[in-house]
C-alpha angles and dihedrals in degrees: 000000000000126000095260095048091048090050092048089049090051088055090048086056092045094052089049090055090045090051092057096038090051091051089050090053090047094054099038104039114123138178142047094330091049097123098043095045092043089055095040095050090051090049088052096048091049090053093045090055091055092049092044090056095043094054091044092051091046089056089053092048091054091050101263136121120242121221107258109174130081089232091052090047092053093047093051104036121104089200128082129231121249116262092217088236098088123129116229090259089049090050091053092045092049092052094049090048091049092048091051091049093050089043092056091047093049088053089058087046092054089055090052094047091049090050088054091045089238101147094171091061090044090053093047093049091044092051091047092049088055092051093048092046091054090053092047089052094048097044091046088055091054090061094054 
């Protein structure tokens, strides 16, 4: 497995963890922002599902094999699962931190894709970074 495929697989694993974590937050959020956060977490897990699939399919297109088991996802992911005990503010902070982590990793992936002259992967990762950065900004504003 080359470096680019490994990094892309790590992101498939991260998006699998995010998918589950965002469902956890969607189901367990409480408090005065319940309606807004319940809807936002659903929006985020829907978007994460699309990105998760796009990156996995990109791995297939470049001749690799995407990680496709829960065990494999947890072994590869740099993100941690939710505990189920987070407050609404902790949930928001966790999503921000996870998106920042993935954003930094995608930046490295862009460098690897550029070295491989894989402009399609560069575009996919750049577009994904833009979406994550917008969510980071919006969620950060919510905490002010």
